[in-house]
Phi, psi and omega in degrees: 000177182290144174295140177277135180271117180263167179301321182296318180298315180297317179301319178299308181305311181298314184289333178297315183271332176282073188299323181268006177052039180262009176086005174209159182256121184213172179044244181294324177307304182304308180305314180296321179295315180293324180293317180293323178295320180296321177297331178289325186260345184215122181290305182257116180219158176238184184301322179297316179299319180296317178300310178300314179304312179304309182301314179300310179297314184291322177293323179298334178259013184053041179323105176304141186294013177278001177073024180229156172241125182273177177299320182296315176297321177299318178301314180301317182298311183295319178294319176299317178293328180295331180280347182286141175287142180297149179290132184283132181272344182292000000 
């Protein structure tokens, strides 16, 4: 079955990307996070895939136009992605 996502997992991911410890993931932190996420779900991707992926993810969490992702929004993203079936390599 799918691995269960714990509060600790989310906390780890959040602190990994919130490098300046200001309580949100933004700008370069956010770009790095989304790029790493895309690599998890899609092996071969190009710049266009990354742009579309960013838009989909950010729209999905009702990304407040402040350009930041909060802990709560990160949780929503990770839970949604955890439900996706992995891409088949065959």
